[in-house]
C-alpha positions as CSV (number, residue, x, y, z in Angstrom):
1,M,-33.0,25.7,50.8
2,L,-31.8,22.4,52.3
3,T,-28.1,22.6,53.1
4,R,-25.8,19.8,52.8
5,G,-25.2,19.2,56.5
6,A,-28.9,19.1,56.9
7,L,-29.3,16.5,54.2
8,R,-26.5,14.5,55.6
9,A,-28.2,14.7,59.1
10,H,-31.3,13.2,57.4
11,L,-29.7,10.6,55.5
12,L,-28.4,9.2,59.0
13,D,-31.7,10.0,60.7
14,V,-33.9,7.9,58.2
15,R,-31.3,5.2,57.6
16,L,-31.0,6.4,53.9
17,A,-27.2,6.1,54.7
18,G,-25.4,5.1,58.0
19,V,-26.4,1.8,59.2
20,V,-29.0,0.8,56.8
21,A,-31.7,-2.2,56.5
22,T,-29.9,-4.4,54.1
23,S,-28.3,-7.0,56.0
24,R,-24.5,-7.9,55.4
25,E,-25.5,-11.5,54.5
26,V,-28.0,-10.2,51.7
27,S,-25.3,-8.0,50.3
28,L,-22.6,-10.7,50.3
29,R,-25.0,-13.2,48.6
30,S,-25.4,-10.7,45.9
31,Y,-21.8,-10.2,45.5
32,R,-21.4,-14.1,45.0
33,L,-24.2,-14.2,42.6
34,F,-22.9,-11.5,40.6
35,A,-19.5,-13.1,40.5
36,A,-21.2,-16.2,39.1
37,R,-23.1,-14.0,36.5
38,D,-26.4,-14.7,37.6
39,P,-28.9,-12.6,35.6
40,R,-31.1,-12.0,38.6
41,V,-28.1,-10.0,40.1
42,L,-26.5,-8.5,36.7
43,I,-30.0,-6.9,36.0
44,G,-28.9,-6.0,32.5
45,I,-25.2,-5.4,32.8
46,D,-22.6,-7.5,30.9
47,P,-19.5,-7.0,32.9
48,E,-16.3,-6.4,30.6
49,R,-14.2,-8.5,33.0
50,D,-14.6,-11.2,35.6
51,W,-15.3,-9.8,39.2
52,G,-14.7,-12.1,42.0
53,P,-16.6,-11.9,45.3
54,R,-13.4,-10.1,47.0
55,E,-13.2,-7.6,44.2
56,L,-16.9,-6.8,44.4
57,L,-16.5,-6.2,48.1
58,G,-13.6,-3.7,47.7
59,L,-15.4,-1.9,44.8
60,M,-18.6,-1.7,47.2
61,A,-16.5,-0.5,50.2
62,E,-14.9,2.2,47.7
63,R,-18.3,3.1,46.2
64,C,-20.6,2.7,49.1
65,G,-18.8,2.5,52.3
66,V,-19.4,-0.9,53.2
67,S,-16.9,-2.9,55.3
68,A,-14.1,-4.3,53.2
69,D,-13.4,-6.9,55.7
70,P,-14.7,-10.4,54.4
71,R,-14.8,-11.7,57.8
72,D,-17.8,-9.2,58.6
73,V,-20.6,-12.0,57.5
74,S,-23.3,-10.8,59.7
75,G,-25.5,-7.5,61.0
76,Q,-26.6,-4.6,59.0
77,D,-24.7,-3.0,56.1
78,V,-23.3,0.3,56.1
79,I,-23.2,3.3,53.6
80,D,-21.1,6.4,54.1
81,P,-23.4,9.5,53.8
82,D,-20.4,11.5,52.2
83,R,-20.3,9.1,49.5
84,T,-24.1,9.6,49.0
85,L,-23.8,13.2,49.2
86,A,-21.0,13.4,46.5
87,A,-23.1,11.0,44.1
88,L,-26.1,13.3,44.5
89,D,-24.1,16.1,43.4
90,A,-22.9,14.4,40.3
91,F,-26.4,13.1,39.9
92,A,-27.5,17.1,39.9
93,G,-24.8,17.8,37.6
94,R,-26.3,15.3,34.9
95,L,-29.8,16.7,35.5
96,A,-28.4,20.1,35.0
97,A,-26.7,19.2,31.9
98,A,-29.8,17.4,30.5
99,A,-31.9,20.4,31.4
100,G,-29.3,22.9,29.8
101,R,-29.6,21.3,26.3
102,R,-33.6,20.5,26.6
103,A,-32.5,16.7,26.2
104,P,-35.3,14.1,25.9
105,V,-35.3,12.0,29.0
106,L,-36.8,8.7,30.3
107,L,-37.6,7.9,33.6
108,G,-38.4,4.4,35.2
109,T,-38.5,2.6,38.4
110,G,-38.7,-1.0,39.6
111,H,-39.2,0.5,43.0
112,P,-42.8,2.3,42.4
113,H,-43.7,1.9,46.2
114,R,-40.9,3.6,47.4
115,L,-39.2,5.9,44.6
116,L,-42.1,6.9,42.5
117,G,-42.6,10.3,44.1
118,F,-39.0,11.0,43.6
119,Y,-39.0,10.4,40.0
120,V,-42.3,12.1,39.4
121,A,-40.7,15.2,40.8
122,L,-37.7,14.8,38.7
123,A,-40.0,14.4,35.4
124,E,-42.0,17.4,36.2
125,A,-38.9,19.6,36.8
126,L,-37.1,18.4,33.6
127,S,-40.3,19.0,31.6
128,A,-40.7,22.4,33.0
129,A,-37.0,23.1,31.9
130,G,-37.9,22.2,28.4
131,C,-37.1,18.5,28.2
132,T,-39.1,16.1,26.5
133,V,-40.2,13.1,28.9
134,L,-40.7,10.4,26.9
135,T,-43.2,7.5,27.5
136,P,-42.6,4.9,24.8
137,A,-44.2,1.3,25.0
138,Q,-47.2,2.6,26.9
139,G,-49.3,-0.7,27.3
140,R,-46.8,-3.1,25.8
141,S,-46.6,-6.5,27.8
142,V,-43.4,-7.7,28.9
143,D,-42.7,-11.4,30.0
144,I,-40.5,-11.4,33.1
145,T,-39.0,-14.5,35.2
146,T,-39.8,-14.1,38.7
147,R,-39.2,-16.7,41.7
148,F,-42.9,-17.5,41.2
149,G,-42.4,-18.6,37.5
150,L,-42.7,-16.5,34.1
151,R,-45.3,-13.7,34.6
152,T,-46.6,-11.1,32.1
153,Y,-46.5,-7.5,32.9
154,T,-47.7,-4.2,31.3
155,I,-45.7,-1.1,30.9
156,D,-47.4,1.7,32.2
157,Y,-46.5,5.6,33.1
158,V,-47.6,7.6,36.2
159,R,-46.9,11.4,35.6
160,G,-44.0,10.5,33.2
161,V,-42.5,7.7,35.1
162,A,-42.5,4.3,33.7
163,L,-43.1,1.2,35.8
164,V,-44.9,-2.2,35.4
165,R,-48.0,-3.7,36.6
166,E,-48.9,-7.4,36.7
167,H,-50.9,-8.1,33.5
168,G,-54.6,-7.4,33.9
169,A,-54.1,-5.1,37.1
170,G,-55.5,-1.5,36.8
171,R,-54.8,1.6,39.1
172,A,-57.7,0.8,41.1
173,G,-57.1,0.8,44.8
174,G,-54.0,3.2,44.3
175,E,-51.7,0.3,43.5
176,P,-48.4,2.2,42.2
177,G,-47.0,-0.9,40.4
178,A,-45.0,-3.9,40.8
179,H,-41.3,-4.3,42.1
180,T,-38.8,-5.7,39.6
181,H,-35.1,-5.7,39.1
182,S,-35.5,-6.7,35.2
183,P,-33.9,-4.9,32.5
184,L,-36.7,-6.0,29.9
185,P,-38.8,-3.0,30.7
186,V,-36.4,-0.7,29.5
187,R,-35.1,-2.5,26.7
188,T,-38.9,-2.8,25.5
189,A,-39.2,1.2,25.9
190,L,-36.0,1.8,24.3
191,A,-36.8,-0.4,21.3
192,A,-40.2,1.1,21.0
193,A,-39.0,4.5,20.9
194,A,-36.7,3.5,17.9
195,E,-39.3,1.8,16.3
196,G,-41.4,4.8,16.3
197,G,-38.9,7.1,14.8
198,G,-39.3,9.6,17.5
199,P,-36.5,11.0,19.8
200,L,-34.4,8.6,21.7
201,P,-33.5,9.5,25.3
202,E,-30.4,11.4,26.1
203,L,-30.6,10.5,29.6
204,V,-32.2,7.7,31.4
205,I,-33.1,8.0,35.0
206,G,-34.0,5.2,37.2
207,D,-33.0,2.2,39.4
208,H,-32.4,-1.5,39.0
209,G,-32.8,-2.7,35.3
210,W,-33.9,0.6,34.2
211,V,-30.3,2.2,34.7
212,C,-28.3,-1.1,33.9
213,G,-30.4,-2.0,30.8
214,A,-30.2,1.4,29.4
215,G,-26.5,1.8,30.4
216,Q,-25.4,-1.2,28.7
217,L,-27.0,-0.2,25.4
218,G,-25.0,2.8,25.5
219,F,-27.4,5.4,26.9
220,E,-26.4,7.9,29.6
221,A,-28.0,6.3,32.9
222,I,-28.0,7.4,36.3
223,G,-29.8,6.3,39.5
224,P,-29.9,5.2,43.2
225,A,-28.6,1.7,44.3
226,D,-28.5,-0.1,47.7
227,T,-25.5,-2.3,49.0
228,D,-27.1,-5.5,47.4
229,D,-27.2,-3.9,44.0
230,P,-23.4,-4.2,42.8
231,A,-24.4,-4.2,39.1
232,L,-25.0,-0.4,39.1
233,F,-21.5,0.0,40.8
234,V,-19.9,-2.3,38.4
235,G,-21.4,-0.4,35.6
236,E,-20.3,2.9,37.0
237,A,-16.7,1.4,37.4
238,E,-16.4,0.2,33.9
239,G,-18.2,3.2,32.5
240,S,-21.8,2.1,31.3
241,V,-23.5,3.7,34.2
242,S,-22.7,7.2,34.7
243,V,-23.8,7.7,38.0
244,A,-24.9,5.2,40.9
245,V,-26.0,6.9,44.1
246,P,-25.3,4.6,47.2
247,L,-28.4,4.5,49.5
248,D,-31.3,2.5,50.9
249,D,-33.8,2.3,48.2
250,A,-36.6,0.8,50.2
251,V,-37.4,3.2,53.1
252,R,-40.6,5.2,53.2
253,S,-41.3,7.1,50.3
254,E,-41.6,10.7,52.3
255,Y,-38.1,10.1,53.3
256,Y,-36.7,10.7,49.7
257,R,-38.3,14.3,49.5
258,P,-35.6,16.1,51.1
259,L,-33.1,14.4,48.4
260,T,-35.6,15.6,45.9
261,R,-35.2,19.3,47.1
262,Y,-31.5,18.7,47.2
263,V,-30.8,17.5,43.8
264,L,-33.2,20.1,42.0
265,N,-31.7,23.1,43.7
266,R,-28.1,21.9,42.8
267,A,-29.3,21.3,39.3
268,C,-30.9,24.8,39.5
269,L,-34.2,23.2,38.7
270,S,-36.1,24.3,41.5
271,R,-39.4,26.2,41.2
């Protein structure tokens, strides 16, 4: 069993929390873009009220532990590991509740290179507990605007976890999928589930647009977010996102394994 103290030490050691790789400049830029309602940073959230950059900085200081001083404009950002642990406990509570009622769940990631293994373990544990892991819109195409222009992606599932691949790209060479912040994949998946007449998810687990897009549509949604992802924390503050876990979402994939063990143990889903 991984103790809370051991996980806290791990978070700091591999920089999932503490001083993280995300720069202060990048985070502050995201807050300015969110305040301007740039869809690239809203990632599916439609804020109920206007959030100015200073208000966002205050929120991120409260939820993540970043410096609340607007004069801090350079260097690396900081995440409070105790806030991460508290959010992981809340995250585990949502998993336990879903497992307890054998709820249908949907999992998806815009960070397959880093977080796919984390979500696969959750999908397998929830399936073993009697939850239906949904896979709607398999093979559907989604047009997403990127910095390189409009590109077509295909929704795919790896062991129960949704991701997108560039159109025409297969699984050859072990490519796990494409990085995206877009809420369009989860909107497409949820629409396909509704069209098919099957169950809709009672819990959506993921990151970026998967959480924000689902939460904005009224689905319970939980997931991790970095200091430059204010949308999830605004969604949490306004009630459209149930749990946002502050952590660096782009470290090596194996560094998330202790988090997996911790949340599954807390949710009583360990095998």
